[in-house]
C-alpha positions in Angstrom: 54.8 154.1 -58.7 55.5 155.5 -62.1 54.1 158.9 -62.9 50.6 159.3 -64.3 50.2 161.1 -67.7 48.3 164.3 -67.9 47.9 164.6 -71.6 44.2 163.9 -72.1 43.3 167.5 -72.8 46.2 167.9 -75.2 45.2 165.0 -77.3 41.5 165.8 -77.0 42.3 169.3 -78.4 44.4 167.9 -81.2 41.4 165.9 -82.2 38.9 168.7 -82.1 39.3 169.4 -85.8 37.7 166.2 -86.8 37.9 165.6 -90.6 34.9 164.7 -92.7 34.5 161.0 -93.3 36.2 159.6 -96.3 34.4 157.7 -99.1 33.6 154.0 -98.3 36.0 151.3 -99.6 35.7 149.8 -103.0 33.0 147.3 -103.4 34.1 143.6 -103.6 31.6 141.3 -105.4 31.1 138.1 -103.4 32.0 139.7 -100.1 29.9 141.1 -97.3 31.5 144.5 -98.1 32.1 145.6 -94.5 32.8 149.3 -94.1 34.5 151.4 -91.5 32.6 153.8 -89.3 33.4 157.4 -88.5 33.8 156.3 -84.9 36.5 153.8 -85.9 38.2 156.5 -87.9 38.2 158.8 -84.9 39.6 156.0 -82.5 42.3 155.2 -85.0 43.5 158.8 -85.2 43.3 159.1 -81.4 45.4 155.9 -80.9 47.9 157.1 -83.5 48.4 160.4 -81.7 49.0 158.7 -78.3 51.5 156.3 -79.8 53.5 158.8 -81.8 53.6 161.3 -78.9 53.7 159.3 -75.7 54.9 155.8 -76.3 58.1 154.8 -74.5 59.5 153.6 -77.9 59.8 156.8 -79.9 58.2 156.0 -83.3 57.4 157.8 -86.5 54.6 156.6 -88.7 56.7 156.4 -91.8 56.9 154.2 -94.9 59.2 151.7 -93.0 56.7 151.2 -90.2 53.9 151.2 -92.7 55.4 148.1 -94.4 55.7 146.3 -91.1 52.0 147.0 -90.2 51.0 145.9 -93.7 53.0 142.7 -93.3 51.5 141.9 -89.9 48.0 142.5 -91.3 48.4 140.2 -94.2 49.9 137.6 -91.9 46.9 137.9 -89.5 44.5 137.3 -92.3 46.3 134.4 -94.0 49.5 133.3 -92.3 49.6 129.8 -94.0 48.9 131.2 -97.5 45.7 129.2 -97.7 43.1 131.6 -99.1 44.7 134.6 -100.8 46.1 134.4 -104.4 49.4 135.8 -105.6 47.4 138.3 -107.6 45.6 139.5 -104.5 49.0 140.2 -102.7 50.2 142.0 -105.8 47.1 144.1 -105.7 47.5 144.8 -102.0 51.2 145.7 -102.2 50.3 149.2 -103.4 49.1 149.9 -99.9 52.3 148.8 -98.3 53.7 152.3 -97.8 50.4 154.1 -97.4 49.1 152.5 -94.2 51.0 155.1 -92.1 49.3 158.0 -93.7 46.0 156.2 -93.6 46.3 155.6 -89.8 47.2 159.2 -89.1 44.2 160.4 -91.2 41.8 157.8 -89.8 41.3 156.4 -93.3 40.5 152.7 -93.0 39.2 152.2 -96.5 42.2 150.2 -97.7 42.2 148.1 -94.6 38.6 147.1 -95.1 39.1 146.6 -98.9 41.8 144.1 -98.1 39.7 142.3 -95.6 36.7 142.2 -98.0 38.9 140.5 -100.6 40.1 138.0 -98.0 36.5 137.3 -96.9 35.5 136.7 -100.5 38.4 134.2 -101.0 37.5 132.5 -97.7 33.9 132.1 -98.8 34.9 130.9 -102.2 37.1 128.2 -100.7 34.5 126.9 -98.3 31.8 126.8 -101.0 34.3 125.0 -103.2 34.9 122.5 -100.4 31.1 121.8 -100.1 30.9 121.3 -103.8 33.7 118.7 -103.7 31.8 116.5 -101.4 29.7 115.3 -104.4 32.8 113.7 -105.8 34.4 110.3 -104.9 37.9 110.2 -103.5 40.6 107.5 -104.0 42.4 107.0 -100.7 44.8 104.4 -102.1 46.8 107.0 -104.1 50.2 108.0 -102.9 49.4 111.7 -102.4 50.3 114.2 -99.7 48.7 117.4 -98.5 50.7 120.4 -97.4 48.6 121.9 -94.6 51.1 124.6 -93.6 52.2 126.7 -96.6 53.7 129.5 -94.5 57.1 129.3 -96.1 55.8 128.6 -99.7 54.9 131.2 -102.3 51.4 132.5 -102.6 49.2 130.2 -104.9 49.5 131.5 -108.4 46.0 130.9 -109.8 42.4 129.9 -108.9 43.0 126.5 -110.6 46.1 125.8 -108.5 44.1 126.9 -105.4 41.4 124.4 -106.4 43.9 121.7 -106.5 45.2 122.5 -103.0 41.7 122.6 -101.6 40.7 119.4 -103.2 43.5 117.8 -101.2 42.3 119.6 -98.1 38.8 118.3 -98.5 40.2 114.8 -99.1 42.2 115.0 -95.9 39.2 116.2 -93.9 37.2 113.3 -95.2 40.0 110.8 -94.7 40.3 111.9 -91.1 36.6 111.0 -90.6 37.0 107.8 -92.6 39.7 106.4 -90.3 37.1 106.5 -87.5 34.0 105.5 -89.4 33.8 103.8 -92.9 30.3 105.3 -93.6 31.3 107.6 -96.5 27.8 109.1 -96.9 27.6 109.9 -93.2 31.1 111.4 -93.2 30.3 113.6 -96.1 27.2 114.9 -94.4 29.1 115.6 -91.3 31.8 117.5 -93.2 29.2 119.4 -95.2 27.7 120.6 -91.9 31.1 121.6 -90.6 31.8 123.7 -93.8 28.3 125.2 -93.6 29.0 126.2 -90.0 32.2 127.9 -91.1 30.3 129.9 -93.7 27.7 130.8 -91.2 30.3 132.0 -88.6 32.2 133.9 -91.3 29.0 135.7 -92.3 28.6 137.0 -88.7 31.9 138.9 -88.9 31.3 142.7 -88.6 33.3 145.9 -88.9 34.3 145.8 -85.3 36.1 142.5 -85.9 38.0 144.0 -88.8 38.9 147.1 -86.9 40.1 145.1 -83.8 42.2 142.8 -86.0 43.9 145.7 -87.8 44.4 147.7 -84.6 46.1 144.7 -83.1 48.5 144.6 -86.0 49.1 148.4 -85.9 49.8 148.6 -82.2 51.9 145.5 -82.0 54.0 146.7 -84.8 55.0 149.5 -82.4 55.7 147.1 -79.5 54.1 143.8 -78.5 52.2 145.2 -75.5 50.8 148.5 -76.7 47.2 147.3 -77.4 43.9 148.8 -78.3 40.8 147.0 -77.0 37.3 147.7 -78.3 34.6 148.2 -75.6 33.8 144.4 -75.4 37.4 143.4 -75.2 38.2 146.2 -72.7 35.6 144.8 -70.4 37.1 141.3 -70.8 40.6 142.6 -70.1 39.5 144.3 -66.9 37.5 141.3 -65.8 40.6 139.2 -66.2 42.5 141.7 -64.0 40.0 141.6 -61.2 39.3 137.8 -61.5 35.7 138.6 -61.1 32.7 139.6 -63.2 29.1 140.6 -62.8 26.5 138.3 -64.3 24.8 134.9 -63.9 28.0 132.8 -63.4 28.0 130.7 -66.5 30.5 130.2 -69.3 28.9 130.3 -72.7 29.7 128.9 -76.1 28.1 129.1 -79.6 27.0 125.7 -80.8 24.8 125.0 -83.8 23.4 128.5 -83.8 22.5 128.3 -80.1 24.2 130.1 -77.2 24.9 127.1 -75.0 25.9 126.7 -71.3 29.5 125.4 -71.3 30.1 125.5 -67.6 28.6 126.9 -64.4 30.5 128.8 -61.7 29.9 127.2 -58.3 28.1 129.7 -56.0 26.9 132.0 -58.8 23.2 132.8 -59.6 23.0 130.1 -62.3 24.3 127.5 -59.8 22.1 128.6 -57.0 19.0 128.5 -59.2 19.4 124.7 -59.7 17.6 125.2 -63.0 20.5 125.5 -65.4 22.7 122.7 -66.6 25.7 122.3 -68.9 24.4 121.9 -72.5 21.2 123.9 -72.0 20.4 126.4 -74.8 19.5 130.1 -74.2 16.9 131.1 -76.8 16.1 134.7 -75.7 17.0 137.3 -73.1 15.0 140.0 -71.3 16.1 142.8 -69.0 14.3 143.3 -65.7 11.1 141.6 -64.5 8.9 143.2 -67.1 11.4 143.5 -70.0 10.5 142.1 -73.5 12.4 139.0 -74.7 15.0 139.4 -77.4 15.6 136.3 -79.5 19.3 135.5 -79.7 19.3 132.3 -81.8 22.0 132.7 -84.4 23.6 135.6 -82.6 27.4 136.2 -82.3 28.5 135.0 -78.9 29.9 138.3 -77.8 26.7 140.2 -78.5 24.7 137.6 -76.6 27.1 137.9 -73.6 26.6 141.7 -73.6 22.8 141.1 -73.0 23.3 138.4 -70.4 26.1 139.9 -68.4 25.2 143.0 -66.3 25.5 144.9 -63.0 25.1 143.2 -59.6 21.5 143.3 -58.4 19.8 143.7 -61.7 17.4 141.1 -63.1 17.8 139.1 -66.3 15.2 136.7 -67.7 16.2 133.8 -69.9 14.2 131.5 -72.2 15.9 128.1 -71.7 15.7 125.0 -73.8 17.2 122.1 -71.8 19.7 119.9 -73.5 17.3 116.9 -73.2 14.5 118.8 -75.0 14.0 119.1 -78.8 13.7 122.5 -80.5 9.9 121.9 -80.9 9.5 121.7 -77.1 8.2 124.6 -75.0 11.1 126.6 -73.4 11.1 127.4 -69.7 11.5 130.9 -68.3 14.2 131.5 -65.8 14.6 134.7 -63.8 18.0 135.4 -62.2 19.4 138.3 -60.2 22.9 139.1 -61.4 25.7 139.0 -58.9 29.4 139.5 -58.6 31.1 136.2 -59.6 34.5 135.4 -58.2 36.4 133.1 -60.6 37.8 130.9 -57.8 39.5 128.5 -60.1 41.7 131.4 -61.2 42.8 132.4 -57.8 45.9 131.6 -55.7 45.5 128.1 -54.3 47.4 125.2 -52.7 47.9 122.6 -55.4 49.2 120.0 -52.9 51.4 119.3 -50.0 53.9 116.7 -51.1 56.0 114.6 -48.8 59.6 113.8 -49.6 61.6 111.1 -47.8 65.1 112.4 -47.3 67.9 111.0 -45.2 65.4 108.9 -43.2 63.0 111.8 -42.4 60.0 113.2 -44.1 59.9 116.7 -45.4 56.6 118.4 -46.4 56.7 120.9 -49.3 53.7 123.0 -50.1 53.0 123.7 -53.8 51.2 127.0 -54.4 49.7 127.8 -57.8 49.7 131.6 -58.6 47.8 131.9 -62.0 48.1 135.7 -62.3 48.8 138.9 -60.4 45.2 140.2 -60.0 43.4 142.7 -57.9 39.8 143.7 -57.8 40.4 147.5 -57.8 36.8 148.5 -57.9 35.9 146.4 -54.9 38.9 147.8 -53.0 37.9 151.3 -53.8 34.3 150.5 -52.7 35.7 149.5 -49.3 34.9 145.7 -49.7 37.0 144.1 -46.9 37.1 140.8 -48.7 38.2 142.0 -52.2 40.3 139.6 -54.2 44.0 140.1 -54.7 47.0 137.9 -55.3 48.7 139.1 -52.1 45.7 138.8 -49.8 44.9 135.3 -51.1 48.6 134.2 -50.8 48.7 135.4 -47.2 45.7 133.1 -46.4 47.4 130.2 -48.3 50.7 130.7 -46.4 48.8 130.7 -43.0 47.2 127.4 -44.0 50.5 125.8 -45.0 52.3 127.0 -41.8 49.5 125.5 -39.7 50.2 122.2 -41.5 53.9 122.4 -40.7 55.4 122.5 -44.1 59.2 122.6 -44.4 59.3 124.7 -47.5 57.1 126.1 -50.3 57.3 126.1 -54.1 55.5 129.1 -55.8 54.3 127.8 -59.2 54.3 130.7 -61.7 54.2 128.6 -64.8 52.0 130.2 -67.5 51.4 133.2 -65.3 51.4 136.1 -67.8 51.5 138.8 -65.1 49.0 141.5 -64.2 49.1 144.1 -61.5 52.5 145.8 -60.7 51.3 146.6 -57.2 50.6 143.0 -56.6 54.0 141.9 -57.7 55.5 144.4 -55.2 53.3 143.5 -52.3 53.6 139.7 -53.0 57.4 140.1 -52.8 56.9 141.9 -49.6 55.4 138.8 -48.0 58.9 137.2 -48.2 61.3 140.0 -47.4 61.4 142.6 -44.6 61.5 145.9 -46.5 63.3 147.2 -49.6 63.2 147.9 -53.3 61.4 145.4 -55.5 61.5 146.9 -59.0 62.8 150.0 -60.8 60.8 151.8 -63.5 62.3 154.1 -66.1 59.9 156.4 -67.9 60.1 158.2 -71.3 62.1 161.1 -69.6 64.7 158.6 -68.4 63.6 159.2 -64.8 63.9 156.2 -62.6 61.4 155.4 -59.8 62.3 152.7 -57.3 59.2 150.8 -56.1 59.6 149.5 -52.6 58.0 147.2 -50.1 57.5 149.3 -47.0 55.8 146.7 -44.8 58.3 145.2 -42.4 56.1 142.2 -41.6 57.0 138.8 -43.2 54.3 136.3 -43.9 56.7 133.4 -44.6 60.4 133.1 -43.6 61.1 129.5 -44.5 62.8 127.9 -47.5 61.2 128.6 -50.9 61.5 128.1 -54.6 59.8 129.7 -57.5 58.9 127.6 -60.5 58.8 129.4 -63.9 58.5 128.6 -67.6 58.6 130.5 -70.9 55.1 131.8 -70.3 55.9 133.4 -66.9 55.9 137.1 -67.8 55.7 140.7 -66.6 54.7 140.7 -62.9 55.9 137.1 -62.6 59.3 138.2 -63.8 59.4 141.1 -61.3 58.6 138.8 -58.4 60.9 136.0 -59.5 63.7 138.5 -60.3 63.4 140.1 -56.9 63.4 136.8 -55.0 66.5 135.9 -57.0 68.2 139.2 -56.4 67.6 139.1 -52.7 68.8 135.6 -52.5 65.5 134.8 -50.8 64.7 131.7 -52.8 65.6 129.4 -55.7 64.4 130.1 -59.2 63.7 126.8 -61.0 62.4 126.1 -64.5 63.1 127.7 -67.9 64.0 131.2 -69.1 60.9 133.4 -68.7 59.1 135.4 -71.4 61.0 138.7 -71.1 58.1 141.1 -70.9 59.6 144.1 -69.1 57.5 147.0 -70.2 54.9 149.1 -68.3 51.5 150.0 -69.8 49.1 152.8 -68.8 45.4 152.0 -69.4 43.7 154.9 -71.1 39.9 155.1 -71.3 39.4 156.7 -74.7 36.0 157.9 -73.5 37.9 160.4 -71.3 40.0 161.5 -74.2 37.4 162.0 -77.0 35.6 165.2 -76.2 31.8 165.3 -75.9 31.6 167.7 -78.9 33.3 165.3 -81.2 31.2 162.4 -80.0 28.0 164.4 -80.4 28.9 164.9 -84.1 28.9 161.1 -84.4 25.6 160.7 -82.7 27.4 159.2 -79.6 28.1 160.3 -76.1 31.4 160.8 -74.3 32.5 161.7 -70.8 29.6 161.4 -68.3 27.1 158.8 -69.6 24.2 156.8 -68.2 25.2 153.3 -67.0 24.2 150.4 -69.2 22.6 147.7 -67.0 23.0 145.0 -69.6 26.7 145.3 -70.4 28.1 146.3 -67.1 30.3 148.9 -68.9 29.8 152.5 -70.0 32.8 152.5 -72.4 32.0 153.3 -76.1 35.3 154.1 -77.6 37.5 151.4 -76.1 40.7 151.4 -74.2 44.4 151.9 -75.1 47.1 150.1 -73.1 50.1 152.3 -73.9 53.7 151.3 -73.2 55.1 154.2 -71.1 58.0 152.8 -69.2 60.4 149.8 -68.7 60.9 147.5 -65.7 64.3 146.9 -64.2 65.4 144.5 -61.5 67.0 145.9 -58.4 70.2 144.5 -59.7 69.9 146.9 -62.6 69.2 144.3 -65.3 66.0 144.8 -67.3 63.5 141.9 -67.4 62.8 143.0 -70.9 63.9 140.7 -73.7 66.0 138.3 -71.6 63.6 137.6 -68.8 64.8 135.7 -65.7 67.3 132.9 -66.0 66.6 130.2 -63.5 69.2 128.9 -61.0 68.3 125.3 -62.0 67.1 124.9 -65.5 64.6 122.4 -67.0 64.1 121.6 -70.7 61.2 123.6 -72.1 58.1 122.1 -73.8 57.4 125.6 -75.0 59.7 126.4 -78.0 62.0 129.2 -76.9 62.6 130.2 -80.5 58.9 130.8 -81.2 57.6 132.3 -78.0 59.1 135.1 -75.9 59.9 138.7 -76.2 63.3 138.0 -77.9 61.4 136.4 -80.9 59.4 139.6 -81.7 61.1 142.1 -84.0 59.1 145.0 -82.5 60.1 144.2 -78.9 62.2 146.7 -76.9 65.9 145.7 -76.2 67.6 144.5 -73.1 69.6 147.1 -71.2 71.0 147.8 -67.7 70.7 150.7 -65.3 72.4 151.3 -61.9 71.6 149.0 -59.1 69.3 149.9 -56.2 70.4 150.0 -52.6 69.2 146.8 -51.0 70.3 144.3 -48.4 70.3 140.7 -49.5 68.4 138.2 -47.5 70.9 135.5 -48.2 73.5 134.3 -50.7 72.5 131.2 -52.7 75.4 131.4 -55.2 77.6 129.0 -53.2 75.0 126.3 -53.1 73.6 126.5 -56.6 76.4 124.5 -58.3 75.8 121.6 -55.8 72.0 121.7 -56.4 72.6 121.6 -60.2 74.9 118.6 -59.8 72.4 116.7 -57.6 69.6 117.5 -60.0 71.6 116.3 -63.0 72.6 113.1 -61.3 69.0 112.4 -60.2 67.3 113.0 -63.5 69.9 110.8 -65.3 68.2 107.8 -63.6 64.6 109.2 -63.5 62.1 107.4 -65.7 59.6 110.2 -65.2 62.0 112.9 -66.3 63.1 110.9 -69.3 59.5 110.5 -70.3 59.1 114.3 -70.1 62.2 114.9 -72.2 60.8 112.4 -74.7 57.6 114.4 -74.8 59.6 117.6 -75.5 61.5 115.8 -78.3 58.3 114.4 -79.9 56.7 117.9 -79.7 59.7 119.4 -81.5 59.5 116.8 -84.2 55.8 117.3 -84.8 56.3 121.1 -85.0 58.5 120.7 -88.0 55.9 118.6 -90.0 54.0 120.6 -92.6 52.4 117.9 -94.7 50.5 114.6 -94.3 49.9 111.6 -96.5 46.5 111.1 -98.1 47.0 107.3 -98.5 44.6 105.7 -96.1 46.7 102.7 -95.3 49.9 104.7 -94.7 48.1 107.4 -92.6 46.4 104.7 -90.5 49.8 103.0 -89.9 51.4 106.3 -89.0 48.6 107.2 -86.6 48.6 103.7 -85.0 52.4 103.9 -84.6 52.2 107.4 -83.1 49.4 106.3 -80.8 51.3 103.3 -79.6 54.5 105.4 -79.0 52.5 108.0 -77.1 50.8 105.4 -74.9 54.1 103.8 -74.1 55.7 107.1 -73.3 52.7 108.2 -71.1 52.7 104.8 -69.4 56.4 105.2 -68.7 55.6 108.5 -66.9 52.6 107.0 -65.1 54.5 104.0 -63.7 57.4 106.2 -62.7 55.1 108.4 -60.8 53.3 105.6 -59.0 50.3 105.0 -61.2 49.3 101.9 -63.1 49.8 101.7 -66.8 46.7 102.1 -69.0 45.6 99.9 -71.9 44.7 101.2 -75.3 41.4 103.0 -75.1 41.2 103.0 -71.3 40.0 106.3 -69.9 42.5 108.3 -67.8 41.5 108.7 -64.2 40.8 112.2 -63.0 42.9 114.2 -60.6 46.2 112.3 -61.2 49.4 114.3 -60.6 51.6 113.7 -63.7 53.8 116.7 -63.5 57.4 115.5 -63.0 58.8 119.1 -63.1 56.7 120.1 -60.1 57.9 117.0 -58.2 61.5 117.7 -59.2 61.2 121.3 -58.1 60.1 120.2 -54.7 63.0 117.7 -54.6 65.5 120.5 -55.4 64.1 122.5 -52.5 64.5 119.5 -50.3 68.1 119.2 -51.4 68.6 122.8 -50.5 67.1 122.4 -47.1 69.3 119.4 -46.4 72.5 121.3 -47.3 71.9 123.1 -43.9 72.9 126.5 -45.1 72.1 129.8 -43.4 70.6 131.3 -46.5 67.0 130.4 -45.4 67.1 133.0 -42.7 65.3 136.2 -43.7 67.2 139.4 -43.6 70.6 137.8 -42.8 73.2 140.6 -42.8 74.8 140.7 -46.2 76.6 142.9 -48.6 74.8 146.2 -49.5 74.6 147.0 -53.2 
């Protein structure tokens, strides 16, 4: 593995001379006037020091980078030029070259001033929209509304902005009118929607502003250097482990109530048989004797902090069932928090599909791998059943082998990566031993990460299905399988995320003496039973190295190019590392020494030819290609008609076209066509790419090559 950094003390010492807090930002009438805290100032300076001294991409916080950060921040606030005026941008431009110095000094005043102006404009627009609902609208006029003004100049004046928003309100009302002609009812519904927007906007706090700006600052350096505030750090680590500690329910904010959105099977909420989807949580208490704290109207993240907690602790909830009115008496529910495994996000068998080929049936197992995860805490604690991608895959492979499959397809589509160790160990399930990935650090030293386990969990034919959102660890695995000649790579060019991040707990960096001056604590702290986390300053994921395939090619920027390529529903020119100006470039280092498991190069042209011939006559594939074409067309649209008759005709035509296209796909895949308004049955398999990936693997098996044999003697590189 790559080397750990031992610079905590150095950075901590550099921060010891903590500057006095700066004056608060200028007041903005009509805004909530959010202000930065001294803690945020300290975190900003800390992150800046790590980035400038230890990031893989050597950077200097200068005027040039300042302008980039500024541009990203403005884009994050108002990408479609919907709220801010040209005069606002002209006012903000004076900060374009000063953000770099502000960041180094921990001065967030200008950042908050800009946000407060934005919030003022946002509230002005929503209040203006509510006022417009008292007017009548003529839907017979031939007007249009431009909903995406990204490429247009900033609006010049308040009166011009009023004109734009009058059209926006008209469009919102027209949308409701197409479904229900009751104008008064629609206006009331729209008023409630706008009032909810104002209410949610009013709940924004300084942490939201700080997180937003830190995202723009760190991603201006490179797309994967990120700062997470304490709540988001907990969320990140929960995603990595695929588990959490709490009651086992997904929550959402709905009409000022924290509401149950879904319940995890087997969790405390499920086992209680007293919570249902749609129930509202009115108050939360800690322990059997704790006092209830009312959470009506709370921000969702703050409510989650109270409800989530350490395994074995007690939480009491005041519940108002969905069927009860707000005047009814709530019920009290006591739950013991537990560890919740998010089973729907684990490795699983999607299906075993049978293909008829040359008079015989071949069974292909389709395995979904949603992420490269590992519950590190459970592993360190000695839990023999801790969750990890490799452990779960091994169980899945045993099941598929027992069912006599002839080959497997590992579906990595939309798998954004995760644990490097898991990418290496997962590759090891399919090869004997050898290097899997190379890592080059900031000192240009190269570590070769190897699979040392000679056992092989599966030695049969395999393919890996990828798309544009297959990234990082997914690309390491797919690249290694391709380089070893161990299996086919099928799909579209992957994301191109080939950088390594080190997770830095800022509580271990910021010294206790500095924290004490802020009235906080750092280092050793008492655990907080309600949040499940002791972190107060957040976490920095710092880019410290680059990944390279064993062939020497970086996965950065270019990703992995499949052996057999599919058209991409995901726009390749909008998503991917090569679309981000701050991304590190592609480069090549020397190859590793490895023995290929096979050589698929001779068979790939034949497989592509067979694939091309088959899809030329495939109604399902043509329907998918039409979906891609329709999506591309809709992406280019930036305006809509405000003429009711024209919009209704356009919507009806689009609906009919979509129904015909979907029915073409349904019939081609063996399902009956649906009539307009008919509900789609659940659990139907309408993924032609998955079916075609399996068919390509069947073609490969039928070619009767020797490449399926693991560790076949081959050329050493």
